[in-house]
C-alpha positions as a Python dict, from the first residue, in 0.01 Angstrom:
ca = {
    (1, 'M'): (0, 0, 0),
    (2, 'T'): (183, 326, 17),
    (3, 'S'): (67, 617, -184),
    (4, 'H'): (377, 588, -414),
    (5, 'A'): (288, 222, -474),
    (6, 'V'): (-65, 329, -544),
    (7, 'I'): (53, 590, -799),
    (8, 'N'): (296, 346, -967),
    (9, 'A'): (9, 86, -999),
    (10, 'K'): (-232, 348, -1162),
    (11, 'L'): (51, 452, -1399),
    (12, 'E'): (100, 87, -1500),
    (13, 'D'): (-261, 60, -1564),
    (14, 'I'): (-263, 367, -1782),
    (15, 'I'): (32, 250, -1999),
    (16, 'K'): (-139, -89, -2055),
    (17, 'L'): (-451, 87, -2170),
    (18, 'I'): (-244, 316, -2407),
    (19, 'D'): (-67, 11, -2552),
    (20, 'I'): (-405, -170, -2598),
    (21, 'Q'): (-555, 128, -2775),
    (22, 'K'): (-243, 174, -2995),
    (23, 'G'): (-281, -183, -3085),
    (24, 'R'): (-633, -135, -3219),
    (25, 'H'): (-626, -19, -3568),
    (26, 'E'): (-717, -136, -3927),
    (27, 'L'): (-667, -36, -4268),
    (28, 'I'): (-969, -20, -4491),
    (29, 'C'): (-891, -59, -4854),
    (30, 'S'): (-1091, 53, -5145),
    (31, 'T'): (-1055, 223, -5484),
    (32, 'G'): (-1165, 548, -5626),
    (33, 'K'): (-1162, 760, -5956),
    (34, 'Y'): (-1024, 1094, -6009),
    (35, 'F'): (-1074, 1259, -6356),
    (36, 'G'): (-1135, 898, -6485),
    (37, 'E'): (-820, 754, -6347),
    (38, 'N'): (-817, 463, -6088),
    (39, 'Y'): (-671, 522, -5754),
    (40, 'Y'): (-617, 281, -5471),
    (41, 'T'): (-708, 402, -5125),
    (42, 'V'): (-632, 317, -4770),
    (43, 'K'): (-829, 455, -4475),
    (44, 'P'): (-645, 413, -4146),
    (45, 'V'): (-908, 352, -3868),
    (46, 'G'): (-797, 356, -3505),
    (47, 'W'): (-471, 474, -3347),
    (48, 'F'): (-229, 612, -3607),
    (49, 'N'): (2, 916, -3584),
    (50, 'W'): (-109, 1095, -3903),
    (51, 'I'): (191, 1309, -3935),
    (52, 'E'): (423, 1004, -3902),
    (53, 'V'): (242, 832, -4168),
    (54, 'E'): (241, 1129, -4400),
    (55, 'L'): (612, 1176, -4341),
    (56, 'W'): (684, 807, -4424),
    (57, 'C'): (482, 838, -4746),
    (58, 'E'): (679, 1150, -4850),
    (59, 'Q'): (1011, 977, -4772),
    (60, 'T'): (899, 659, -4963),
    (61, 'F'): (689, 787, -5248),
    (62, 'G'): (797, 1141, -5291),
    (63, 'K'): (621, 1476, -5250),
    (64, 'M'): (234, 1455, -5174),
    (65, 'G'): (42, 1551, -5491),
    (66, 'D'): (-251, 1787, -5507),
    (67, 'I'): (-555, 1593, -5575),
    (68, 'W'): (-756, 1912, -5627),
    (69, 'D'): (-538, 2028, -5926),
    (70, 'P'): (-709, 1893, -6238),
    (71, 'R'): (-385, 1961, -6436),
    (72, 'K'): (-198, 1693, -6233),
    (73, 'P'): (-439, 1393, -6231),
    (74, 'F'): (-149, 1143, -6240),
    (75, 'I'): (-1, 1211, -5910),
    (76, 'R'): (175, 924, -5725),
    (77, 'W'): (2, 962, -5397),
    (78, 'T'): (-197, 1213, -5180),
    (79, 'A'): (-402, 1223, -4863),
    (80, 'N'): (-748, 1342, -4863),
    (81, 'D'): (-1088, 1268, -4687),
    (82, 'A'): (-910, 1073, -4406),
    (83, 'M'): (-754, 846, -4671),
    (84, 'F'): (-435, 788, -4856),
    (85, 'W'): (-470, 761, -5232),
    (86, 'F'): (-224, 581, -5447),
    (87, 'R'): (-197, 585, -5822),
    (88, 'E'): (-25, 238, -5822),
    (89, 'E'): (-149, -63, -5647),
    (90, 'K'): (201, -155, -5551),
    (91, 'D'): (245, 161, -5363),
    (92, 'R'): (-74, 88, -5162),
    (93, 'E'): (62, -257, -5084),
    (94, 'W'): (404, -104, -4946),
    (95, 'F'): (178, 139, -4732),
    (96, 'I'): (-17, -169, -4607),
    (97, 'L'): (295, -370, -4526),
    (98, 'R'): (432, -72, -4321),
    (99, 'W'): (126, 16, -4119),
    (100, 'S'): (-38, -307, -4063),
}
């Protein structure tokens, strides 16, 4: 095997490994409360491009809310503590459909 063939074989192995790792992910769903209001949460585990996910959420649900501002407890969505928090269960369901 030539050095060129060895390099190509190694690159193919690396690409397969990356594809396998990218395929391993899960979404852990839960609920939480903030100022007495229910929120539906999703915690992405595994390979996710966090910036891409946040951008999609902003394009889909509007600007991210500030969960730490007690004057705005009825935000539609936010990201905090490695989770996405949704005020409405239907928004969490859209998220799950998109990222599962």
